[in-house]
N, C-alpha and C positions, 0 to 999 in steps of 0.2 A: 664830679665825674665818677662814674662807676669804676671800680678797680677789679682786675682779674688777678687772683692770687695764685701764685705758683704752687704746684703740689709738693714741692720739696723745699725744706729750709736751707738757708745758707750753709749750715753745718753739714746737711746731707750732700749739698753740692760740693763742699770741701772734701768730704769723704769719697765722693764719686770721682773727683778729679785726682785725688791721691791714690786711687786704686783700692779703696777699702770698702767698696759696695759690691756685694755678691750679684752676679749677673742673673737677672730674672727673665728667662726666655719668653714666658707667657706675657709679661708686661711689655717687653720689647716687641713682641709680635703684634699686640694690640696697637702699639704706637705706629708701627710700620703700616699696618692695614688702615689705621685711621688717617695717616698722611696721604695714602693713595686715595682713599674714599673722599676726604675733604678737598682734594685737589682735582676731583672730577675724573679719577681713573678707576677702572675696576680693580678689585683686590688681586694681588699677585697670586698666581697658582701655587707657588712655592716660595718659602723664605729659607735661605741657607745661612747658617751662622758660622762665621770664621773666628778662629781663636786669636787672630792677629792679622796684621797687614800682609805678611808673607803668605799665609794660607788664603787670605782674601784675594790676592793676586792670582793664585791658582784657580780658585773658584770662579773668578770673573772670566779667566780664559776658558774655563770649562763651560761656562754659560754661553760664551761667544761661539764655542765649537763643541757642543755636546755630542754624546755617542751617536745619535741619529745622523748628525751632519758628518761626523767622521766616517761612519759606515757608508754614507752616500759617496763621500770622497773616495773610499776604497773601491767601491763598485765602478765609479767612473775611471779610476786608475786601471782597474783590471780590463775594462772594455777598451780603453784607449790604447793600452799596451798591446793587446791582442790585435787590434786593427792596425796599429803602426807596423808591427812585425809581419803581419799577413800581407799588407800592402808592399812593404819592402821586398818580401820574398817574391811576390807576383811581379814586381817591376824588374827585379834582377832576372827572374826566370824568362820574362818576355825578351830580354836582351841576350839571352844565352845563345840564341841562334846566330847572332852577329859576332859572338865571341869578343865582345868589347863592352865591358861593364866599367863605367867611370868610377874612379876612386872615391868620388864624393859620396857614393852610396854607402861605402864602408864607413866613412867619417860620420855621416848622418845616422847610421845604425849605432855606432858607438855612443854618439851624443845622446840619442834617444835612450839607450840603455842606462847611461849615467843619470839622466833626468828622472826616469822612472824609478830607479833604485833610491835616488836621493829623496824623492817624495815618500817612498815607502818607509824610510828611516827617520822621518821628521818626528819631533817631539809630540807627544799626545797629552793634551790637557787633562790633568788628574785632579780629583778632589782630595786624594790622600796626601797628607803632608809628609809621609814617609818615603814617597817615591817622586822622581823627577819627571817621569813621562818620557825620558829618552830611551832609545832602544838598548836592550841588554846585549851581552856578548853573544848569546845564541842567535838573536835576530841579526846582529851585525855579521856573524859567520855565515848564516843562511843567505844574507844579502850578497856577501862576497862570492859565494858559490854560484848563485844565480847570475850575478854580474859576469863572472868568468864564462859561464855557459852562453850567455847572450853575446858576448864579444866573440867567442869562438864561432858561434853560429853565424854572426854577420860576416866574419872573415871567410868562413867556409862557403857561405852563399856567394860571396864575391868570386872566390876561386872557382867554384863550380860553374858560375855563369860565364867565366872567361875561357872555358875549355869545352870541347865536345862532351856531351853527356846524354844519357838516355832520358826519355821522358819520365820513366819510373823514378830515377834519382831526383830529378827536379821536382816532380810531384810530391815525393816523400818529404823533401826538405821544406816545401811550401806548407805542407800539412803540419809540420812541427812548429812553424813560425808563430801561429796564433797562440797556442798554449804557452809557449815560452815567453812571449811578450806579456801575457797576463800574469805571470808568476809574481812580479813585484806587487801587484794589487792583491793577489792571494796572500802574500806575506804580510801586507798591511792589515788585511782582514784578520789574520791569525794574531797579530800583535794586539789589535783592538780587543779581540776576545779574551786574550790573556790579561791585558791591563785592566779591563772593566769587569773581570769575572767576579771580583769581590766588592764591587762598588755598592754603595748603599742603595737600597731599593728606591728611595725617593729621588735619587739622582738619575736613575735609568731613563725616565721619561722627560727630563729637562728639555725644553724647546728653546732654540735660539730666538732672541727677540731684541728689539731696539731699546736703547737707554731712554728713560723718561726723566732723567735727572734735571735737564733744563726746565721742564714743565713744573716739577716739584719745587725747583729753586724759585721760579716766578711766583708760585703759590706761597712759598715761605716768606718771600719779601713783601707780599701783600697782606700778611697777617698783622694783627694788632698786638705787638709785644707790650703788654700793659702792666708792667711793674717797674720799679726803678731803684736807683742807688739808695735812696732814702729808706725804702722798705727793707732792702737787703742789710743795710747798716743797722737799722733800728731793731732787727730781729735778734741781734746778739750784742753783748756788751763791748766786746773787743773789735773795734772797726778794722784793726789791722788784719784780722782773720779774713774779712771780705777782700781787703786789698790783696792779700796773698792768694785768695781764691781767684780773684779776677786776673792777677798776673799769671797764675798757673794755667787758667783757662786760655789765655792768650797764647801760651806756649804750644797749644795744640792746633792753632788756627791755620788751616791750609788755604790761604786766600789767593794763591795764584802761582804760576810757574810750573815748569816741567823739569824737575830735578832728577837726580839719579835714583834716589830711593823712592808721600801720601798724597793722591791725585789732586789735581787742580780743581778748579771749581766751576763745574757746571757751565760750560760753554763760554767762560770768560777767557780773554786773550791770554796766551801763555807768557806772562810776564813774571820774572823771578824776583821782582822787587816789591810785590804787594803782600808781604808776609805780616806777621804779628807786629802790632804797634807798640807794645809795652816792653817786654823783656827779651824778645827774640829778634835778632837782626835779619835782614833779607837772606833768604835761602836757608832757613833753619831746618834742622833735622826732622822733627816730627812731621812737618809738611811733606818732606821728601819720601818718607817711608811708604805712604800710600800711593805716591806717584808712579810706582813701578808699573802699574797697570795702564796709566794714561787714559783712564776711563772717567767720564763725568760722574760725580757723586754728590751726595749731601754730606758735608763734613761733620757729621756727628753733633755732639753737644756744643761744639765751639760756636757756630753761628747763632744757634738758638739761645745759648746762655749769654752770649755777647749782646744780642738784641734785647733779651729779657732784662738784663741788668742796666744797660745804657740808655734805653729809649722808652721812658714812661709815656704812655698815651692812653686815651680813653678806650675801654672795651666796647666792642660792638658785636655784630652777628658772626664775626670770625673767631669768636672765643674758642669754639671747638677745634678749629684748625690750629689755633695758637697752642692749645693744650696738647694736641697731637705732636706738633713739632718740638715743643718743650720736652715732652716725654721721650721722644725720639732722641733728643739731645742728652737726656739723662742716662739712657740705657745703652747707647751705641756710640762708639768712637767714630764710625763712618758707615754710611749706607750707599751701596751701589744699586740704584733702582733700575730694573729693566721692566718692560711691559708685562712679562709673564713670570719673571723671577726676580726676587730681591736678595742681595747679598749683604748681610749686616756684620760688622766687626765688633766683637765683644770688647769692653773697655780693658785698658791696660791693668795689669794686676799689681804693678809696682811702679811708683813714681817717687824719685828723690829730689828734694829741692834744697837750695841754700836758705839763709835767713831772710833773704829778700824775695823769696818765692820763685826764684828762677830755677829751672831744671838743672840739677848739678849732682855729680857724684865723683869723688876723687879716687875711688878704688874699685870701680866697676861700672856697669850700665846704669844710667839714670832712669830709663823707662824700659819696662819689660812687658811683653805680651805672652800669653800661654803657648803660642805657637813657636816661641823661641826668638821672635824679632826683638832686637835690643837697640837702644839709642844711647850712645855715650855723649855726655855733655859736660861742659865746664862753665859754670856760672851763666847758663843760658846760651852758650855757644856750642854747636854740634862739633864733635871731634871724632876721630877714628880711635879704636881701642889702643893702638900703639902709643898714642900721645899720653895715655894714662898708665902705661905699663911700667911698674916700678923697677923692672929688671933692666930695661933699656936706659943707658946713661943719657943725661942731659948735658950738653956742652954748648958753648957759644956758637960753635960752627954748625951744630945741628939746628939751633934756633935760627941762625941766619940763612940756612939752606931750606927752611920750611916756607913754602910759598903761600900757604893758606893762612890768612890773618887770624882766624879763630884758633887754629892749632898753634900758631906762634905765640899768641897771647897766653894760651894755657901753658905752654912750655916755660914762658917767662915767669908766670906766676909760680909755677912749681920750683923753678930754679932760684927765684928771688929777684925782684926788680933791681934793687940796689946792687946786688952782686953782679948781675948781668951788665948793667950800665958801667960799672967800674971795669970789669974785665973786657968789655967790648970797646972801651975807649971813648965813652961819652964825653963831650966837651962842656965845660962850665960856661954858661951864657951870662949869668948875673948873680950877684949875692946881695942880700940886705939883711935887716934884723930878723926877718921871718925865716930865712934859710938860703939855700943855694939852688939855682935853677940850672938843670942839665938838659942836653939835647943829644940824641943819637939817631942818625939817618938809617933807614931800612930800605933794602932793595925792592921789597914787594908790598910795602905798606907805608902809611904815613909815619913821619918821624916820631920817636918816643921822646916826650918832654916830661920831666919829672922834677919835683921839688924835694930836696933833701933837707929834712927838718930834724930838730933835736928837742927832746923833752926838756922843759924848764926845770923839772923836779928830778933830782938824782935818784938813782936806784939804791937799794940798801947797801950795795958794795961801793957806792960813790960814783959809779959811771953814769953817763947820760945816754939814754937809749935813743938811737936814730931811727927815722922812718923815711921811706921814699913814697911820695904821693904822685901818682900819674895825673897829669893835667892836660888840657887841650894843646895841640901843637902850636897854636897862635899865641900862647901865653908869653909875655915879655919879661915879667919880673916874678921873683919868688913870692912877693906879697900878693900879686894878682893870682898866682896859682893857689896859694893857701886860701885866699878869699873865695876862689871858685869852689873849693871843696866844701865850703859852708853855704854855698848858694848866694854869695854876696859879690858886689862889685869891689874893686880894689879900694876905692875911695870910702866905702862904707865899712871896711874891715878895720876895726880899731879894738882889739881885745884888751880888756882891762886886767884879766887874770888868765894866766897860762898854766897848764898843768904838765 
């Protein structure tokens, strides 16, 4: 069978995964356009690069509601406000002769004022990572003044309509209604002009368009991923390097779910349990980072590398398409493809792992992107920054009060498993020549079961060092637990020499 060779060695993949490959915008652009072309789509008019998931979320929102659409909204808001207030004034003026204006008119006028002002103060999608898009103090103050004037106008209209008044008075207040009702729209127009004054030229003409991620995903799954584990391992002497590569690759795989923080995948059901199979449990942090946008996407190098490594098959006419998707995987952490615009996320610049290749850092973020997005992780489990804060004391009560299993495991590891079990009152279940088996029930997680073992060889000072080994909750004997740590059944564990 013919073989299709990847354009990057396992060492290059390792460097890419660990954040040690400089981003090449031209190579990434070629990959993006190639993916569109080989999937039967026209090239995107624009490709926007995001420095990380947070900026990507802003850019995606910007693409969904670009300046053109925002200005259209402002125009509609201006016209609607003018028409509503003009109609309100005419209706009240028509009732003036009967000197009986229902209070509902005043209530409707106040509600319309609040709705128009709320729309004018909504957040504006921005490409700039330094601004939030929310209205500033000046805009809020102007909105408050306009709102006050609108409420006074509505109440004045109602009062004028309920008493005898001249036609000139009524006509004058009707004339004032339309311009006043249009002020919120004018304010929104002014905000847009201010917010987008310094916007990059290439963003001014961005057009809203539909996502094409499902189509690209189908094209990706139809490609021939034609390399394999044997090739990857054979390219280097140390096979553990590939194992570490593969494990780390899996740590980035956003295979499903809509979590708090990296978007799901391309039209698949929002299931939070389809995450990485190797080192990350369901609901892991890297996947959640991009999920803020909840927009279908191609999850960067993860799927491409996973298929390229795991599924060796024969090459065919899809080789060019395969090349494009693999290159896309190498240069981008994530791609949000729209019909006219593509948003690509540059790779993380820092990734820290433990000796087993799991994302881990005990004194800071484990993954960092240039836009400031950070992921804190403990041996492959996502945690919040406070879990790793050395200033905050760790106590048994804090551990017991932590409902998140990953956070609680991290706190226990930092506190010391043996120390925690002793202080929390773990009960001894069984003892034999291999050690002692302890169990501690937990309110939010499975019980902790651990074997307390002691070195057979004394230390230089004559003491025997003790270790606590966490084992599965169903473990019945200390021997079974120790055997499990070696990957053996209890009946097969017969050590001839102990150290």
